[in-house]
PyMOL Python script that loads the backbone (N, CA, C, O; Angstrom):
from pymol import cmd

cmd.read_pdbstr("""\
ATOM      1  N   MET A   1     124.722 113.925  91.524  1.00  0.00           N
ATOM      2  CA  MET A   1     125.528 114.315  90.486  1.00  0.00           C
ATOM      3  C   MET A   1     126.042 115.844  90.790  1.00  0.00           C
ATOM      4  O   MET A   1     125.492 116.942  90.876  1.00  0.00           O
ATOM      5  N   PRO A   2     127.608 115.261  90.930  1.00  0.00           N
ATOM      6  CA  PRO A   2     128.530 116.668  90.651  1.00  0.00           C
ATOM      7  C   PRO A   2     127.753 117.628  89.912  1.00  0.00           C
ATOM      8  O   PRO A   2     127.037 117.373  88.944  1.00  0.00           O
ATOM      9  N   PRO A   3     128.025 119.193  90.654  1.00  0.00           N
ATOM     10  CA  PRO A   3     128.134 120.427  89.529  1.00  0.00           C
ATOM     11  C   PRO A   3     129.161 119.812  88.443  1.00  0.00           C
ATOM     12  O   PRO A   3     129.999 118.925  88.275  1.00  0.00           O
ATOM     13  N   PHE A   4     128.449 121.003  87.767  1.00  0.00           N
ATOM     14  CA  PHE A   4     129.534 120.982  85.949  1.00  0.00           C
ATOM     15  C   PHE A   4     130.015 122.509  85.820  1.00  0.00           C
ATOM     16  O   PHE A   4     129.187 123.415  85.916  1.00  0.00           O
ATOM     17  N   GLU A   5     130.882 122.675  85.680  1.00  0.00           N
ATOM     18  CA  GLU A   5     131.452 123.963  85.142  1.00  0.00           C
ATOM     19  C   GLU A   5     130.546 124.784  84.482  1.00  0.00           C
ATOM     20  O   GLU A   5     129.720 124.342  83.683  1.00  0.00           O
ATOM     21  N   ARG A   6     130.675 126.101  84.810  1.00  0.00           N
ATOM     22  CA  ARG A   6     129.002 126.849  84.114  1.00  0.00           C
ATOM     23  C   ARG A   6     129.369 126.531  82.901  1.00  0.00           C
ATOM     24  O   ARG A   6     128.455 126.201  82.145  1.00  0.00           O
ATOM     25  N   SER A   7     131.137 126.533  82.217  1.00  0.00           N
ATOM     26  CA  SER A   7     131.725 126.682  80.760  1.00  0.00           C
ATOM     27  C   SER A   7     130.746 125.555  79.975  1.00  0.00           C
ATOM     28  O   SER A   7     130.422 125.718  78.798  1.00  0.00           O
ATOM     29  N   ALA A   8     130.264 124.259  80.860  1.00  0.00           N
ATOM     30  CA  ALA A   8     129.569 123.044  80.154  1.00  0.00           C
ATOM     31  C   ALA A   8     128.285 123.847  79.972  1.00  0.00           C
ATOM     32  O   ALA A   8     128.162 123.650  78.763  1.00  0.00           O
ATOM     33  N   PHE A   9     127.086 124.720  80.341  1.00  0.00           N
ATOM     34  CA  PHE A   9     126.274 125.416  79.692  1.00  0.00           C
ATOM     35  C   PHE A   9     126.405 126.293  78.726  1.00  0.00           C
ATOM     36  O   PHE A   9     125.320 126.807  78.457  1.00  0.00           O
ATOM     37  N   ASP A  10     127.306 126.692  78.069  1.00  0.00           N
ATOM     38  CA  ASP A  10     127.921 127.843  77.280  1.00  0.00           C
ATOM     39  C   ASP A  10     126.850 127.594  75.810  1.00  0.00           C
ATOM     40  O   ASP A  10     126.479 126.521  75.333  1.00  0.00           O
ATOM     41  N   GLY A  11     126.567 128.903  75.376  1.00  0.00           N
ATOM     42  CA  GLY A  11     125.290 128.627  74.273  1.00  0.00           C
ATOM     43  C   GLY A  11     124.044 128.180  75.143  1.00  0.00           C
ATOM     44  O   GLY A  11     123.062 127.805  74.503  1.00  0.00           O
ATOM     45  N   LYS A  12     123.975 128.174  76.365  1.00  0.00           N
ATOM     46  CA  LYS A  12     122.388 128.037  76.720  1.00  0.00           C
ATOM     47  C   LYS A  12     121.811 128.942  77.971  1.00  0.00           C
ATOM     48  O   LYS A  12     122.534 129.529  78.776  1.00  0.00           O
ATOM     49  N   GLU A  13     120.961 128.942  77.977  1.00  0.00           N
ATOM     50  CA  GLU A  13     120.389 129.766  78.243  1.00  0.00           C
ATOM     51  C   GLU A  13     120.441 129.480  80.517  1.00  0.00           C
ATOM     52  O   GLU A  13     119.717 128.649  81.067  1.00  0.00           O
ATOM     53  N   ILE A  14     121.119 130.103  81.047  1.00  0.00           N
ATOM     54  CA  ILE A  14     121.370 129.081  82.483  1.00  0.00           C
ATOM     55  C   ILE A  14     120.565 131.147  83.173  1.00  0.00           C
ATOM     56  O   ILE A  14     120.481 132.216  82.568  1.00  0.00           O
ATOM     57  N   GLU A  15     120.154 130.705  84.718  1.00  0.00           N
ATOM     58  CA  GLU A  15     119.837 131.242  85.586  1.00  0.00           C
ATOM     59  C   GLU A  15     120.761 131.281  87.137  1.00  0.00           C
ATOM     60  O   GLU A  15     121.463 130.410  87.652  1.00  0.00           O
ATOM     61  N   PRO A  16     120.551 132.131  87.416  1.00  0.00           N
ATOM     62  CA  PRO A  16     121.321 131.875  89.220  1.00  0.00           C
ATOM     63  C   PRO A  16     120.311 131.461  90.015  1.00  0.00           C
ATOM     64  O   PRO A  16     119.549 132.391  89.750  1.00  0.00           O
ATOM     65  N   ILE A  17     119.566 130.652  90.952  1.00  0.00           N
ATOM     66  CA  ILE A  17     118.560 130.210  91.370  1.00  0.00           C
ATOM     67  C   ILE A  17     118.906 129.692  92.860  1.00  0.00           C
ATOM     68  O   ILE A  17     118.189 128.993  93.576  1.00  0.00           O
ATOM     69  N   PHE A  18     120.476 130.328  93.209  1.00  0.00           N
ATOM     70  CA  PHE A  18     120.423 129.370  94.952  1.00  0.00           C
ATOM     71  C   PHE A  18     121.574 130.378  95.185  1.00  0.00           C
ATOM     72  O   PHE A  18     122.315 130.450  94.205  1.00  0.00           O
ATOM     73  N   LEU A  19     122.019 131.395  96.507  1.00  0.00           N
ATOM     74  CA  LEU A  19     123.049 131.650  96.555  1.00  0.00           C
ATOM     75  C   LEU A  19     123.632 130.701  98.213  1.00  0.00           C
ATOM     76  O   LEU A  19     122.853 130.525  99.150  1.00  0.00           O
ATOM     77  N   GLY A  20     124.601 130.382  98.223  1.00  0.00           N
ATOM     78  CA  GLY A  20     124.991 130.030  99.328  1.00  0.00           C
ATOM     79  C   GLY A  20     125.955 130.262  99.915  1.00  0.00           C
ATOM     80  O   GLY A  20     127.093 130.213  99.449  1.00  0.00           O
ATOM     81  N   THR A  21     125.515 130.679 101.521  1.00  0.00           N
ATOM     82  CA  THR A  21     126.744 131.472 102.207  1.00  0.00           C
ATOM     83  C   THR A  21     127.699 130.732 103.343  1.00  0.00           C
ATOM     84  O   THR A  21     128.760 131.077 103.862  1.00  0.00           O
ATOM     85  N   SER A  22     126.758 129.425 103.521  1.00  0.00           N
ATOM     86  CA  SER A  22     127.865 128.465 104.158  1.00  0.00           C
ATOM     87  C   SER A  22     127.402 127.386 103.777  1.00  0.00           C
ATOM     88  O   SER A  22     126.393 127.276 103.080  1.00  0.00           O
ATOM     89  N   VAL A  23     128.350 126.128 104.349  1.00  0.00           N
ATOM     90  CA  VAL A  23     128.811 125.319 103.369  1.00  0.00           C
ATOM     91  C   VAL A  23     127.547 124.125 104.062  1.00  0.00           C
ATOM     92  O   VAL A  23     127.332 123.174 103.310  1.00  0.00           O
ATOM     93  N   LYS A  24     126.693 124.132 105.479  1.00  0.00           N
ATOM     94  CA  LYS A  24     125.455 123.858 105.526  1.00  0.00           C
ATOM     95  C   LYS A  24     124.871 124.104 104.404  1.00  0.00           C
ATOM     96  O   LYS A  24     124.447 123.160 103.736  1.00  0.00           O
ATOM     97  N   ASP A  25     124.739 125.331 103.998  1.00  0.00           N
ATOM     98  CA  ASP A  25     123.027 125.559 102.849  1.00  0.00           C
ATOM     99  C   ASP A  25     123.412 124.473 101.367  1.00  0.00           C
ATOM    100  O   ASP A  25     122.653 123.706 100.774  1.00  0.00           O
ATOM    101  N   CYS A  26     125.025 124.818 101.074  1.00  0.00           N
ATOM    102  CA  CYS A  26     125.708 124.194  99.748  1.00  0.00           C
ATOM    103  C   CYS A  26     125.374 122.828  99.877  1.00  0.00           C
ATOM    104  O   CYS A  26     124.798 122.115  99.056  1.00  0.00           O
ATOM    105  N   SER A  27     125.839 122.516 101.100  1.00  0.00           N
ATOM    106  CA  SER A  27     125.061 121.288 100.770  1.00  0.00           C
ATOM    107  C   SER A  27     123.968 120.670 100.405  1.00  0.00           C
ATOM    108  O   SER A  27     123.817 120.039  99.359  1.00  0.00           O
ATOM    109  N   MET A  28     122.777 120.921 101.700  1.00  0.00           N
ATOM    110  CA  MET A  28     121.798 121.202 101.368  1.00  0.00           C
ATOM    111  C   MET A  28     120.978 121.166  99.942  1.00  0.00           C
ATOM    112  O   MET A  28     120.157 120.381  99.467  1.00  0.00           O
ATOM    113  N   ALA A  29     121.569 122.355  99.495  1.00  0.00           N
ATOM    114  CA  ALA A  29     121.468 122.842  97.845  1.00  0.00           C
ATOM    115  C   ALA A  29     121.465 121.568  97.015  1.00  0.00           C
ATOM    116  O   ALA A  29     120.709 120.988  96.236  1.00  0.00           O
ATOM    117  N   GLU A  30     122.994 121.368  97.696  1.00  0.00           N
ATOM    118  CA  GLU A  30     123.314 119.862  96.438  1.00  0.00           C
ATOM    119  C   GLU A  30     122.720 118.553  96.188  1.00  0.00           C
ATOM    120  O   GLU A  30     122.624 117.705  95.301  1.00  0.00           O
ATOM    121  N   GLY A  31     122.301 118.833  97.610  1.00  0.00           N
ATOM    122  CA  GLY A  31     121.413 117.420  98.143  1.00  0.00           C
ATOM    123  C   GLY A  31     120.049 117.193  97.225  1.00  0.00           C
ATOM    124  O   GLY A  31     119.687 116.150  96.680  1.00  0.00           O
ATOM    125  N   VAL A  32     119.305 118.690  97.220  1.00  0.00           N
ATOM    126  CA  VAL A  32     117.941 118.840  97.001  1.00  0.00           C
ATOM    127  C   VAL A  32     117.924 119.087  95.316  1.00  0.00           C
ATOM    128  O   VAL A  32     116.946 118.624  94.730  1.00  0.00           O
ATOM    129  N   LEU A  33     118.963 119.798  94.500  1.00  0.00           N
ATOM    130  CA  LEU A  33     119.135 119.671  93.503  1.00  0.00           C
ATOM    131  C   LEU A  33     119.911 118.103  92.661  1.00  0.00           C
ATOM    132  O   LEU A  33     119.823 117.857  91.458  1.00  0.00           O
ATOM    133  N   ASP A  34     120.637 117.233  93.714  1.00  0.00           N
ATOM    134  CA  ASP A  34     120.820 115.926  93.045  1.00  0.00           C
ATOM    135  C   ASP A  34     119.275 114.980  93.112  1.00  0.00           C
ATOM    136  O   ASP A  34     118.846 114.154  92.306  1.00  0.00           O
ATOM    137  N   ALA A  35     118.656 115.500  94.459  1.00  0.00           N
ATOM    138  CA  ALA A  35     117.846 114.411  94.306  1.00  0.00           C
ATOM    139  C   ALA A  35     116.918 114.864  93.125  1.00  0.00           C
ATOM    140  O   ALA A  35     116.327 113.823  92.838  1.00  0.00           O
ATOM    141  N   ALA A  36     116.504 115.764  92.354  1.00  0.00           N
ATOM    142  CA  ALA A  36     116.090 115.836  91.405  1.00  0.00           C
ATOM    143  C   ALA A  36     116.496 116.081  89.995  1.00  0.00           C
ATOM    144  O   ALA A  36     115.886 116.584  89.052  1.00  0.00           O
ATOM    145  N   GLU A  37     118.067 115.432  90.147  1.00  0.00           N
ATOM    146  CA  GLU A  37     118.092 114.766  88.745  1.00  0.00           C
ATOM    147  C   GLU A  37     118.235 116.191  88.532  1.00  0.00           C
ATOM    148  O   GLU A  37     117.105 116.387  88.981  1.00  0.00           O
ATOM    149  N   VAL A  38     118.588 117.238  88.273  1.00  0.00           N
ATOM    150  CA  VAL A  38     118.826 118.617  87.758  1.00  0.00           C
ATOM    151  C   VAL A  38     120.474 119.086  86.943  1.00  0.00           C
ATOM    152  O   VAL A  38     121.181 119.832  87.620  1.00  0.00           O
ATOM    153  N   GLU A  39     120.976 118.687  85.672  1.00  0.00           N
ATOM    154  CA  GLU A  39     121.950 119.464  85.836  1.00  0.00           C
ATOM    155  C   GLU A  39     122.850 121.164  86.427  1.00  0.00           C
ATOM    156  O   GLU A  39     122.894 122.128  85.663  1.00  0.00           O
ATOM    157  N   TYR A  40     123.266 121.195  87.376  1.00  0.00           N
ATOM    158  CA  TYR A  40     123.531 122.467  87.737  1.00  0.00           C
ATOM    159  C   TYR A  40     125.179 122.692  88.057  1.00  0.00           C
ATOM    160  O   TYR A  40     126.026 121.837  88.314  1.00  0.00           O
ATOM    161  N   ALA A  41     125.332 124.340  87.931  1.00  0.00           N
ATOM    162  CA  ALA A  41     126.976 124.635  88.104  1.00  0.00           C
ATOM    163  C   ALA A  41     127.113 125.362  89.508  1.00  0.00           C
ATOM    164  O   ALA A  41     126.144 125.873  90.069  1.00  0.00           O
ATOM    165  N   VAL A  42     128.030 125.363  89.878  1.00  0.00           N
ATOM    166  CA  VAL A  42     128.183 126.333  90.957  1.00  0.00           C
ATOM    167  C   VAL A  42     129.374 127.097  90.533  1.00  0.00           C
ATOM    168  O   VAL A  42     130.084 126.790  89.576  1.00  0.00           O
ATOM    169  N   GLU A  43     129.547 128.139  91.331  1.00  0.00           N
ATOM    170  CA  GLU A  43     130.537 129.114  90.939  1.00  0.00           C
ATOM    171  C   GLU A  43     130.610 129.914  92.263  1.00  0.00           C
ATOM    172  O   GLU A  43     129.618 130.327  92.864  1.00  0.00           O
ATOM    173  N   ILE A  44     131.943 130.092  92.663  1.00  0.00           N
ATOM    174  CA  ILE A  44     132.572 131.124  94.179  1.00  0.00           C
ATOM    175  C   ILE A  44     132.377 132.388  93.507  1.00  0.00           C
ATOM    176  O   ILE A  44     132.905 132.480  92.398  1.00  0.00           O
ATOM    177  N   GLU A  45     131.760 133.337  93.924  1.00  0.00           N
ATOM    178  CA  GLU A  45     131.879 134.947  93.411  1.00  0.00           C
ATOM    179  C   GLU A  45     131.358 135.834  94.421  1.00  0.00           C
ATOM    180  O   GLU A  45     130.314 135.662  95.049  1.00  0.00           O
ATOM    181  N   PRO A  46     132.210 136.848  94.535  1.00  0.00           N
ATOM    182  CA  PRO A  46     132.186 138.118  95.639  1.00  0.00           C
ATOM    183  C   PRO A  46     130.679 138.813  95.743  1.00  0.00           C
ATOM    184  O   PRO A  46     130.026 139.248  94.795  1.00  0.00           O
ATOM    185  N   ILE A  47     130.265 138.803  97.284  1.00  0.00           N
ATOM    186  CA  ILE A  47     129.355 139.489  97.465  1.00  0.00           C
ATOM    187  C   ILE A  47     129.295 140.680  98.549  1.00  0.00           C
ATOM    188  O   ILE A  47     129.675 140.274  99.648  1.00  0.00           O
ATOM    189  N   GLU A  48     129.040 141.607  98.546  1.00  0.00           N
ATOM    190  CA  GLU A  48     128.348 142.432  99.818  1.00  0.00           C
ATOM    191  C   GLU A  48     127.483 142.099 100.284  1.00  0.00           C
ATOM    192  O   GLU A  48     126.302 141.847 100.045  1.00  0.00           O
ATOM    193  N   THR A  49     128.876 142.108 101.815  1.00  0.00           N
ATOM    194  CA  THR A  49     126.951 141.835 103.216  1.00  0.00           C
ATOM    195  C   THR A  49     126.222 142.789 103.384  1.00  0.00           C
ATOM    196  O   THR A  49     125.021 142.521 103.401  1.00  0.00           O
ATOM    197  N   GLY A  50     126.571 144.058 103.547  1.00  0.00           N
ATOM    198  CA  GLY A  50     125.913 145.251 103.855  1.00  0.00           C
ATOM    199  C   GLY A  50     127.193 146.178 104.216  1.00  0.00           C
ATOM    200  O   GLY A  50     128.308 145.658 104.266  1.00  0.00           O
ATOM    201  N   PRO A  51     126.989 147.741 104.499  1.00  0.00           N
ATOM    202  CA  PRO A  51     127.504 148.550 105.217  1.00  0.00           C
ATOM    203  C   PRO A  51     128.216 148.382 106.337  1.00  0.00           C
ATOM    204  O   PRO A  51     129.329 148.901 106.427  1.00  0.00           O
ATOM    205  N   PHE A  52     127.750 147.728 107.230  1.00  0.00           N
ATOM    206  CA  PHE A  52     128.376 147.865 108.610  1.00  0.00           C
ATOM    207  C   PHE A  52     129.378 145.998 109.032  1.00  0.00           C
ATOM    208  O   PHE A  52     129.952 145.755 110.093  1.00  0.00           O
ATOM    209  N   SER A  53     129.271 145.103 107.902  1.00  0.00           N
ATOM    210  CA  SER A  53     130.051 144.555 107.728  1.00  0.00           C
ATOM    211  C   SER A  53     130.669 143.887 106.396  1.00  0.00           C
ATOM    212  O   SER A  53     130.161 143.894 105.274  1.00  0.00           O
ATOM    213  N   SER A  54     132.418 143.059 106.970  1.00  0.00           N
ATOM    214  CA  SER A  54     132.985 142.786 105.575  1.00  0.00           C
ATOM    215  C   SER A  54     132.074 142.131 104.724  1.00  0.00           C
ATOM    216  O   SER A  54     130.955 141.659 104.924  1.00  0.00           O
ATOM    217  N   ASP A  55     133.170 142.246 103.217  1.00  0.00           N
ATOM    218  CA  ASP A  55     132.546 141.718 102.297  1.00  0.00           C
ATOM    219  C   ASP A  55     133.079 140.356 102.256  1.00  0.00           C
ATOM    220  O   ASP A  55     134.068 139.961 102.873  1.00  0.00           O
ATOM    221  N   GLY A  56     132.333 139.677 101.474  1.00  0.00           N
ATOM    222  CA  GLY A  56     133.134 137.909 101.985  1.00  0.00           C
ATOM    223  C   GLY A  56     132.410 137.231 100.087  1.00  0.00           C
ATOM    224  O   GLY A  56     131.918 137.999  99.261  1.00  0.00           O
ATOM    225  N   SER A  57     132.516 136.221  99.947  1.00  0.00           N
ATOM    226  CA  SER A  57     132.076 135.643  98.983  1.00  0.00           C
ATOM    227  C   SER A  57     130.703 134.164  99.127  1.00  0.00           C
ATOM    228  O   SER A  57     130.614 133.493 100.156  1.00  0.00           O
ATOM    229  N   GLY A  58     130.122 134.016  98.338  1.00  0.00           N
ATOM    230  CA  GLY A  58     129.289 132.511  98.073  1.00  0.00           C
ATOM    231  C   GLY A  58     129.166 132.060  97.110  1.00  0.00           C
ATOM    232  O   GLY A  58     129.638 132.458  96.045  1.00  0.00           O
ATOM    233  N   ALA A  59     128.265 130.803  97.371  1.00  0.00           N
ATOM    234  CA  ALA A  59     128.510 129.313  96.429  1.00  0.00           C
ATOM    235  C   ALA A  59     127.069 130.205  95.409  1.00  0.00           C
ATOM    236  O   ALA A  59     126.061 130.583  96.005  1.00  0.00           O
ATOM    237  N   VAL A  60     127.216 130.390  94.047  1.00  0.00           N
ATOM    238  CA  VAL A  60     125.771 130.783  93.421  1.00  0.00           C
ATOM    239  C   VAL A  60     125.728 129.397  92.039  1.00  0.00           C
ATOM    240  O   VAL A  60     126.585 128.998  91.249  1.00  0.00           O
ATOM    241  N   PHE A  61     124.485 129.060  92.260  1.00  0.00           N
ATOM    242  CA  PHE A  61     123.702 128.161  91.979  1.00  0.00           C
ATOM    243  C   PHE A  61     123.459 128.253  90.423  1.00  0.00           C
ATOM    244  O   PHE A  61     123.260 129.455  90.246  1.00  0.00           O
ATOM    245  N   TYR A  62     123.370 127.609  89.182  1.00  0.00           N
ATOM    246  CA  TYR A  62     122.937 128.082  87.965  1.00  0.00           C
ATOM    247  C   TYR A  62     122.621 126.619  87.694  1.00  0.00           C
ATOM    248  O   TYR A  62     123.343 125.624  87.630  1.00  0.00           O
ATOM    249  N   VAL A  63     121.146 126.826  87.537  1.00  0.00           N
ATOM    250  CA  VAL A  63     120.616 126.142  86.377  1.00  0.00           C
ATOM    251  C   VAL A  63     119.913 126.291  84.767  1.00  0.00           C
ATOM    252  O   VAL A  63     119.784 127.361  84.173  1.00  0.00           O
ATOM    253  N   LEU A  64     119.598 125.250  84.367  1.00  0.00           N
ATOM    254  CA  LEU A  64     119.283 125.162  82.955  1.00  0.00           C
ATOM    255  C   LEU A  64     117.818 126.653  82.841  1.00  0.00           C
ATOM    256  O   LEU A  64     116.944 126.418  83.675  1.00  0.00           O
ATOM    257  N   ALA A  65     117.544 127.893  82.048  1.00  0.00           N
ATOM    258  CA  ALA A  65     116.322 128.713  82.470  1.00  0.00           C
ATOM    259  C   ALA A  65     115.057 127.829  83.036  1.00  0.00           C
ATOM    260  O   ALA A  65     114.328 127.976  84.017  1.00  0.00           O
ATOM    261  N   GLY A  66     115.109 126.934  82.084  1.00  0.00           N
ATOM    262  CA  GLY A  66     113.434 126.150  81.629  1.00  0.00           C
ATOM    263  C   GLY A  66     112.902 125.478  83.238  1.00  0.00           C
ATOM    264  O   GLY A  66     111.867 125.075  83.769  1.00  0.00           O
ATOM    265  N   GLN A  67     114.366 125.673  83.569  1.00  0.00           N
ATOM    266  CA  GLN A  67     114.303 124.199  85.216  1.00  0.00           C
ATOM    267  C   GLN A  67     114.496 125.517  86.524  1.00  0.00           C
ATOM    268  O   GLN A  67     114.828 125.318  87.692  1.00  0.00           O
ATOM    269  N   ALA A  68     114.159 126.898  85.852  1.00  0.00           N
ATOM    270  CA  ALA A  68     115.303 127.039  86.933  1.00  0.00           C
ATOM    271  C   ALA A  68     114.148 127.272  88.253  1.00  0.00           C
ATOM    272  O   ALA A  68     114.504 127.169  89.427  1.00  0.00           O
ATOM    273  N   GLN A  69     112.613 127.623  87.815  1.00  0.00           N
ATOM    274  CA  GLN A  69     111.475 128.190  88.924  1.00  0.00           C
ATOM    275  C   GLN A  69     111.216 126.615  89.472  1.00  0.00           C
ATOM    276  O   GLN A  69     110.824 126.690  90.637  1.00  0.00           O
ATOM    277  N   TYR A  70     111.299 125.297  89.048  1.00  0.00           N
ATOM    278  CA  TYR A  70     110.820 124.001  89.524  1.00  0.00           C
ATOM    279  C   TYR A  70     112.229 124.063  90.457  1.00  0.00           C
ATOM    280  O   TYR A  70     112.015 123.556  91.558  1.00  0.00           O
ATOM    281  N   CYS A  71     113.572 124.539  90.307  1.00  0.00           N
ATOM    282  CA  CYS A  71     114.346 123.846  91.348  1.00  0.00           C
ATOM    283  C   CYS A  71     113.832 125.253  92.337  1.00  0.00           C
ATOM    284  O   CYS A  71     113.117 125.032  93.315  1.00  0.00           O
ATOM    285  N   ARG A  72     114.083 126.108  92.136  1.00  0.00           N
ATOM    286  CA  ARG A  72     113.461 127.345  93.234  1.00  0.00           C
ATOM    287  C   ARG A  72     112.486 126.883  94.439  1.00  0.00           C
ATOM    288  O   ARG A  72     112.572 126.817  95.665  1.00  0.00           O
ATOM    289  N   ARG A  73     111.158 126.492  93.088  1.00  0.00           N
ATOM    290  CA  ARG A  73     110.481 125.736  94.634  1.00  0.00           C
ATOM    291  C   ARG A  73     110.911 124.757  95.473  1.00  0.00           C
ATOM    292  O   ARG A  73     110.930 124.851  96.701  1.00  0.00           O
ATOM    293  N   ARG A  74     111.296 123.708  94.757  1.00  0.00           N
ATOM    294  CA  ARG A  74     112.445 122.812  95.344  1.00  0.00           C
ATOM    295  C   ARG A  74     113.158 123.231  96.347  1.00  0.00           C
ATOM    296  O   ARG A  74     112.822 122.821  97.459  1.00  0.00           O
ATOM    297  N   LEU A  75     113.788 123.727  96.290  1.00  0.00           N
ATOM    298  CA  LEU A  75     114.706 124.292  97.371  1.00  0.00           C
ATOM    299  C   LEU A  75     113.442 125.461  98.736  1.00  0.00           C
ATOM    300  O   LEU A  75     113.258 125.264  99.937  1.00  0.00           O
ATOM    301  N   HIS A  76     113.094 126.117  98.196  1.00  0.00           N
ATOM    302  CA  HIS A  76     111.975 126.600  99.388  1.00  0.00           C
ATOM    303  C   HIS A  76     111.251 125.872  99.734  1.00  0.00           C
ATOM    304  O   HIS A  76     110.601 126.314 100.681  1.00  0.00           O
ATOM    305  N   ASP A  77     110.895 124.540  99.341  1.00  0.00           N
ATOM    306  CA  ASP A  77     109.851 123.530  99.956  1.00  0.00           C
ATOM    307  C   ASP A  77     111.367 122.553 101.194  1.00  0.00           C
ATOM    308  O   ASP A  77     111.188 121.931 102.241  1.00  0.00           O
ATOM    309  N   ALA A  78     112.664 122.831 100.453  1.00  0.00           N
ATOM    310  CA  ALA A  78     113.475 122.426 101.397  1.00  0.00           C
ATOM    311  C   ALA A  78     113.927 123.345 102.858  1.00  0.00           C
ATOM    312  O   ALA A  78     114.567 122.895 103.809  1.00  0.00           O
ATOM    313  N   GLY A  79     113.450 124.579 102.724  1.00  0.00           N
ATOM    314  CA  GLY A  79     113.605 125.058 104.088  1.00  0.00           C
ATOM    315  C   GLY A  79     114.946 126.113 103.466  1.00  0.00           C
ATOM    316  O   GLY A  79     115.612 126.681 104.331  1.00  0.00           O
ATOM    317  N   LEU A  80     115.318 126.357 101.972  1.00  0.00           N
ATOM    318  CA  LEU A  80     116.776 126.848 101.768  1.00  0.00           C
ATOM    319  C   LEU A  80     116.144 128.568 101.279  1.00  0.00           C
ATOM    320  O   LEU A  80     116.880 129.433 100.805  1.00  0.00           O
ATOM    321  N   SER A  81     114.172 128.802 101.622  1.00  0.00           N
ATOM    322  CA  SER A  81     114.430 129.483 100.829  1.00  0.00           C
ATOM    323  C   SER A  81     115.110 131.343 100.684  1.00  0.00           C
ATOM    324  O   SER A  81     114.946 132.169  99.786  1.00  0.00           O
ATOM    325  N   LEU A  82     115.913 131.430 102.058  1.00  0.00           N
ATOM    326  CA  LEU A  82     116.552 132.832 102.289  1.00  0.00           C
ATOM    327  C   LEU A  82     117.539 132.706 101.213  1.00  0.00           C
ATOM    328  O   LEU A  82     117.783 133.776 100.655  1.00  0.00           O
ATOM    329  N   GLY A  83     118.131 131.746 100.803  1.00  0.00           N
ATOM    330  CA  GLY A  83     119.131 132.052  99.679  1.00  0.00           C
ATOM    331  C   GLY A  83     118.204 131.852  98.555  1.00  0.00           C
ATOM    332  O   GLY A  83     118.106 133.050  98.292  1.00  0.00           O
ATOM    333  N   VAL A  84     117.740 131.506  98.021  1.00  0.00           N
ATOM    334  CA  VAL A  84     116.560 131.281  96.504  1.00  0.00           C
ATOM    335  C   VAL A  84     116.582 133.154  95.769  1.00  0.00           C
ATOM    336  O   VAL A  84     116.085 134.212  96.155  1.00  0.00           O
ATOM    337  N   ILE A  85     117.241 132.844  94.853  1.00  0.00           N
ATOM    338  CA  ILE A  85     117.528 134.252  94.096  1.00  0.00           C
ATOM    339  C   ILE A  85     115.941 134.183  93.206  1.00  0.00           C
ATOM    340  O   ILE A  85     115.413 133.393  92.425  1.00  0.00           O
ATOM    341  N   GLN A  86     115.657 135.210  93.705  1.00  0.00           N
ATOM    342  CA  GLN A  86     114.255 135.251  92.674  1.00  0.00           C
ATOM    343  C   GLN A  86     114.697 136.004  91.018  1.00  0.00           C
ATOM    344  O   GLN A  86     115.492 136.908  91.274  1.00  0.00           O
ATOM    345  N   PRO A  87     114.519 135.950  89.889  1.00  0.00           N
ATOM    346  CA  PRO A  87     114.240 136.038  88.603  1.00  0.00           C
ATOM    347  C   PRO A  87     113.831 137.832  89.063  1.00  0.00           C
ATOM    348  O   PRO A  87     113.442 138.618  88.199  1.00  0.00           O
TER     349      PRO A  87
END
""", "prot")
cmd.dss("prot")
cmd.show_as("cartoon", "prot")
cmd.util.cbc("prot")
cmd.orient("prot")
């Protein structure tokens, strides 16, 4: 299932669940969410990486708030815990 635009969730409570900083991690996260048949949105957002490195951008994955914890667990179980955004 391809990601939705974040605007598709207008009027609904959504939560960020994952920050992907590489194509590999983003592809893996998409695979996990697709396999779980979860509707999600992805937006590219600027991120601060630290005082000694240049800033960049990352892909933030959003899901409906009621599915957030389930999705975080699935991503963690798939080995993507470093990118999981906790509430």
